[in-house]
VMD Tcl script that builds the backbone (N, CA, C; Angstrom):
set m [mol new atoms 240]
animate dup $m
set s [atomselect $m all]
$s set {name element resname resid chain x y z} {
  {N N MET 1 A 104.110 125.502 132.296}
  {CA C MET 1 A 102.904 124.923 131.836}
  {C C MET 1 A 103.612 124.483 130.262}
  {N N GLY 2 A 103.742 123.279 130.081}
  {CA C GLY 2 A 104.447 122.644 128.545}
  {C C GLY 2 A 103.249 121.818 128.245}
  {N N MET 3 A 103.999 121.916 126.327}
  {CA C MET 3 A 103.049 121.926 125.450}
  {C C MET 3 A 103.113 120.289 124.986}
  {N N PRO 4 A 102.443 119.228 125.471}
  {CA C PRO 4 A 102.592 117.710 124.876}
  {C C PRO 4 A 103.099 117.975 123.291}
  {N N LEU 5 A 104.079 117.441 122.755}
  {CA C LEU 5 A 104.335 117.782 121.511}
  {C C LEU 5 A 105.167 115.937 120.684}
  {N N GLU 6 A 104.680 115.943 119.836}
  {CA C GLU 6 A 105.475 114.530 119.148}
  {C C GLU 6 A 106.089 115.047 118.091}
  {N N LEU 7 A 107.511 114.006 118.271}
  {CA C LEU 7 A 108.022 113.985 116.157}
  {C C LEU 7 A 107.590 113.172 115.504}
  {N N ASN 8 A 106.809 113.059 114.335}
  {CA C ASN 8 A 106.518 111.778 113.500}
  {C C ASN 8 A 107.243 112.026 112.137}
  {N N THR 9 A 107.908 110.735 112.035}
  {CA C THR 9 A 108.531 110.424 111.154}
  {C C THR 9 A 108.292 109.830 109.239}
  {N N MET 10 A 106.841 109.348 109.847}
  {CA C MET 10 A 106.368 109.153 108.697}
  {C C MET 10 A 104.692 109.237 108.971}
  {N N ILE 11 A 104.745 109.491 108.020}
  {CA C ILE 11 A 103.192 109.447 107.496}
  {C C ILE 11 A 102.037 108.498 107.957}
  {N N VAL 12 A 100.993 108.417 109.282}
  {CA C VAL 12 A 100.145 106.916 109.010}
  {C C VAL 12 A 98.618 107.970 108.863}
  {N N THR 13 A 98.209 107.598 107.925}
  {CA C THR 13 A 96.997 107.953 107.299}
  {C C THR 13 A 95.651 107.200 108.314}
  {N N LYS 14 A 95.146 105.338 108.600}
  {CA C LYS 14 A 94.720 105.172 109.326}
  {C C LYS 14 A 93.025 104.924 108.470}
  {N N GLY 15 A 93.420 105.488 106.958}
  {CA C GLY 15 A 92.455 105.573 106.010}
  {C C GLY 15 A 91.426 107.246 105.988}
  {N N ARG 16 A 92.295 107.897 106.995}
  {CA C ARG 16 A 91.829 109.568 106.809}
  {C C ARG 16 A 91.848 110.353 106.387}
  {N N GLU 17 A 92.556 110.190 105.225}
  {CA C GLU 17 A 93.298 110.657 104.383}
  {C C GLU 17 A 91.754 111.582 103.604}
  {N N ASN 18 A 91.936 112.569 102.653}
  {CA C ASN 18 A 91.569 113.364 102.006}
  {C C ASN 18 A 92.211 114.008 100.788}
  {N N ARG 19 A 91.370 113.387 99.551}
  {CA C ARG 19 A 92.081 113.659 98.550}
  {C C ARG 19 A 92.164 115.580 98.191}
  {N N LEU 20 A 92.603 116.447 97.802}
  {CA C LEU 20 A 93.102 117.143 97.231}
  {C C LEU 20 A 92.029 118.092 95.647}
  {N N GLU 21 A 93.245 117.371 95.009}
  {CA C GLU 21 A 93.120 117.646 93.892}
  {C C GLU 21 A 94.811 116.611 93.428}
  {N N ASP 22 A 94.859 116.284 92.236}
  {CA C ASP 22 A 96.070 115.195 91.949}
  {C C ASP 22 A 96.531 114.751 93.049}
  {N N ASN 23 A 98.154 114.123 93.358}
  {CA C ASN 23 A 98.842 113.715 94.524}
  {C C ASN 23 A 98.644 114.189 95.781}
  {N N TYR 24 A 97.963 115.515 95.815}
  {CA C TYR 24 A 97.526 116.020 97.518}
  {C C TYR 24 A 96.876 115.693 97.787}
  {N N PHE 25 A 96.835 115.608 99.135}
  {CA C PHE 25 A 96.175 115.202 100.258}
  {C C PHE 25 A 95.821 115.377 101.515}
  {N N PHE 26 A 95.320 115.870 102.342}
  {CA C PHE 26 A 95.209 116.450 103.652}
  {C C PHE 26 A 94.556 115.339 105.006}
  {N N LEU 27 A 95.240 115.597 106.058}
  {CA C LEU 27 A 95.270 114.500 106.793}
  {C C LEU 27 A 94.817 115.564 108.223}
  {N N GLN 28 A 94.280 114.884 109.380}
  {CA C GLN 28 A 94.030 115.466 110.576}
  {C C GLN 28 A 94.064 114.637 110.798}
  {N N LYS 29 A 95.168 115.406 112.609}
  {CA C LYS 29 A 95.515 114.011 113.855}
  {C C LYS 29 A 95.043 114.757 115.150}
  {N N GLU 30 A 94.648 114.316 115.834}
  {CA C GLU 30 A 94.404 114.360 117.434}
  {C C GLU 30 A 96.043 114.904 117.844}
  {N N GLY 31 A 96.146 115.746 118.692}
  {CA C GLY 31 A 97.405 116.201 119.310}
  {C C GLY 31 A 98.227 116.960 118.268}
  {N N TYR 32 A 99.162 117.566 119.429}
  {CA C TYR 32 A 100.383 118.362 118.225}
  {C C TYR 32 A 101.560 117.741 117.322}
  {N N ARG 33 A 101.746 117.939 116.692}
  {CA C ARG 33 A 102.922 116.688 115.965}
  {C C ARG 33 A 103.907 117.422 115.398}
  {N N LEU 34 A 104.967 116.978 115.205}
  {CA C LEU 34 A 105.707 117.802 114.597}
  {C C LEU 34 A 106.302 117.144 113.410}
  {N N TYR 35 A 106.255 116.985 112.191}
  {CA C TYR 35 A 106.625 116.302 110.997}
  {C C TYR 35 A 107.890 117.457 110.167}
  {N N PRO 36 A 108.504 116.071 109.921}
  {CA C PRO 36 A 109.833 117.490 108.477}
  {C C PRO 36 A 109.246 117.659 107.572}
  {N N ILE 37 A 109.407 118.640 107.052}
  {CA C ILE 37 A 108.540 119.601 105.971}
  {C C ILE 37 A 109.500 119.363 104.481}
  {N N ASP 38 A 109.423 119.130 103.470}
  {CA C ASP 38 A 109.682 119.170 101.904}
  {C C ASP 38 A 110.840 117.699 101.914}
  {N N ILE 39 A 110.822 117.264 102.597}
  {CA C ILE 39 A 111.404 115.489 103.280}
  {C C ILE 39 A 111.054 114.443 102.454}
  {N N PRO 40 A 111.102 113.397 102.154}
  {CA C PRO 40 A 110.625 112.100 101.404}
  {C C PRO 40 A 110.024 111.447 102.837}
  {N N LEU 41 A 108.984 111.010 103.004}
  {CA C LEU 41 A 108.734 110.111 104.129}
  {C C LEU 41 A 107.414 109.097 104.264}
  {N N GLU 42 A 108.297 107.930 104.241}
  {CA C GLU 42 A 106.740 106.496 104.477}
  {C C GLU 42 A 105.375 107.427 104.526}
  {N N VAL 43 A 104.756 106.510 103.877}
  {CA C VAL 43 A 103.166 106.779 103.956}
  {C C VAL 43 A 102.917 105.007 103.897}
  {N N LYS 44 A 102.286 105.024 105.459}
  {CA C LYS 44 A 101.785 103.927 105.673}
  {C C LYS 44 A 99.810 104.574 105.940}
  {N N LYS 45 A 99.188 103.150 106.240}
  {CA C LYS 45 A 97.865 103.264 106.441}
  {C C LYS 45 A 97.589 102.669 107.791}
  {N N THR 46 A 98.530 101.938 108.578}
  {CA C THR 46 A 98.535 101.631 110.031}
  {C C THR 46 A 100.409 101.601 110.623}
  {N N ILE 47 A 100.303 102.018 111.780}
  {CA C ILE 47 A 101.847 102.095 111.594}
  {C C ILE 47 A 102.716 100.734 111.622}
  {N N HIS 48 A 102.184 100.077 111.665}
  {CA C HIS 48 A 103.056 98.220 111.754}
  {C C HIS 48 A 102.847 97.785 110.272}
  {N N GLY 49 A 101.643 98.639 109.416}
  {CA C GLY 49 A 101.009 98.155 107.771}
  {C C GLY 49 A 102.515 98.222 106.961}
  {N N ASP 50 A 101.970 97.611 106.170}
  {CA C ASP 50 A 102.656 97.490 104.664}
  {C C ASP 50 A 102.755 99.266 103.786}
  {N N LEU 51 A 103.972 99.125 103.371}
  {CA C LEU 51 A 104.019 100.853 102.931}
  {C C LEU 51 A 103.202 100.489 101.521}
  {N N ILE 52 A 102.516 102.584 101.780}
  {CA C ILE 52 A 101.398 102.617 100.389}
  {C C ILE 52 A 102.402 103.368 99.360}
  {N N GLY 53 A 103.540 104.420 100.034}
  {CA C GLY 53 A 104.125 105.321 98.676}
  {C C GLY 53 A 104.856 106.460 100.035}
  {N N THR 54 A 105.472 107.132 99.398}
  {CA C THR 54 A 106.386 108.380 99.851}
  {C C THR 54 A 105.492 109.422 99.590}
  {N N GLY 55 A 105.599 110.140 100.851}
  {CA C GLY 55 A 105.540 111.399 100.510}
  {C C GLY 55 A 105.713 112.455 100.713}
  {N N VAL 56 A 105.557 114.006 100.497}
  {CA C VAL 56 A 106.261 114.796 101.517}
  {C C VAL 56 A 105.891 115.817 101.187}
  {N N ILE 57 A 105.511 116.423 102.818}
  {CA C ILE 57 A 105.010 117.674 103.251}
  {C C ILE 57 A 104.835 118.820 103.301}
  {N N LYS 58 A 103.950 119.266 102.021}
  {CA C LYS 58 A 103.987 120.896 102.220}
  {C C LYS 58 A 103.350 121.657 103.473}
  {N N LYS 59 A 103.033 121.629 103.976}
  {CA C LYS 59 A 102.270 122.156 105.157}
  {C C LYS 59 A 101.751 121.534 106.730}
  {N N VAL 60 A 101.675 122.486 107.079}
  {CA C VAL 60 A 101.652 121.851 108.855}
  {C C VAL 60 A 101.109 122.926 109.508}
  {N N GLU 61 A 99.747 122.704 110.475}
  {CA C GLU 61 A 98.900 123.578 110.831}
  {C C GLU 61 A 98.457 123.134 112.627}
  {N N TRP 62 A 98.570 124.057 113.072}
  {CA C TRP 62 A 98.514 123.401 114.540}
  {C C TRP 62 A 97.153 124.212 115.108}
  {N N THR 63 A 96.008 123.851 115.505}
  {CA C THR 63 A 94.861 124.306 115.701}
  {C C THR 63 A 94.239 123.575 116.869}
  {N N GLU 64 A 94.063 123.766 117.879}
  {CA C GLU 64 A 92.802 123.722 118.917}
  {C C GLU 64 A 93.110 121.805 119.232}
  {N N ASN 65 A 94.572 121.758 119.851}
  {CA C ASN 65 A 95.053 120.655 120.220}
  {C C ASN 65 A 94.942 119.806 118.544}
  {N N MET 66 A 94.685 120.042 117.551}
  {CA C MET 66 A 94.403 119.087 116.544}
  {C C MET 66 A 96.357 119.464 115.827}
  {N N THR 67 A 96.584 118.296 114.652}
  {CA C THR 67 A 97.400 119.095 113.754}
  {C C THR 67 A 96.721 118.603 112.121}
  {N N SER 68 A 96.734 119.592 111.364}
  {CA C SER 68 A 96.490 119.246 110.100}
  {C C SER 68 A 97.578 119.158 109.370}
  {N N ILE 69 A 97.874 118.106 107.912}
  {CA C ILE 69 A 99.011 118.219 107.373}
  {C C ILE 69 A 98.299 118.288 105.638}
  {N N THR 70 A 98.979 118.518 104.932}
  {CA C THR 70 A 99.031 118.639 103.471}
  {C C THR 70 A 100.188 117.896 103.342}
  {N N TYR 71 A 99.866 117.206 102.302}
  {CA C TYR 71 A 101.204 116.190 101.474}
  {C C TYR 71 A 101.225 115.498 100.399}
  {N N GLN 72 A 102.438 116.219 99.892}
  {CA C GLN 72 A 101.913 115.041 98.281}
  {C C GLN 72 A 102.641 113.921 98.466}
  {N N LEU 73 A 101.718 112.876 97.525}
  {CA C LEU 73 A 102.228 111.498 97.491}
  {C C LEU 73 A 103.497 111.692 96.213}
  {N N VAL 74 A 104.611 111.155 96.049}
  {CA C VAL 74 A 105.585 111.399 95.031}
  {C C VAL 74 A 106.159 109.940 94.529}
  {N N SER 75 A 105.465 108.812 95.158}
  {CA C SER 75 A 105.316 107.950 95.052}
  {C C SER 75 A 104.131 106.773 95.184}
  {N N LEU 76 A 103.740 105.552 94.959}
  {CA C LEU 76 A 103.157 104.840 95.265}
  {C C LEU 76 A 103.265 103.450 94.700}
  {N N ASN 77 A 103.319 102.608 95.822}
  {CA C ASN 77 A 103.818 101.020 95.992}
  {C C ASN 77 A 102.768 100.554 95.492}
  {N N SER 78 A 101.579 100.679 95.713}
  {CA C SER 78 A 100.273 99.551 95.518}
  {C C SER 78 A 99.074 100.681 94.679}
  {N N THR 79 A 98.024 99.893 94.855}
  {CA C THR 79 A 96.636 100.745 93.802}
  {C C THR 79 A 95.705 100.302 94.858}
  {N N ASN 80 A 96.175 99.300 96.075}
  {CA C ASN 80 A 94.709 99.392 96.832}
  {C C ASN 80 A 95.369 99.789 97.983}
}
mol reanalyze $m
mol bondsrecalc $m
mol representation Tube
mol addrep $m
């Protein structure tokens, strides 16, 4: 039996990110998703939306058909 897995090359928040401290954020997404760690990725609010900034994922965790990521926002393109 296989496990569905999605490979993501950008961080799409849909406004569901939570600030942990400083420039670190936590985001939980449905399904199992694989992200590159310690590589700069585009951060967007929606997949076709404007670029918010650049983030670096520090931690990925899979539990009960959910993916949790902790990322650091390393550059910001807009304050909105």
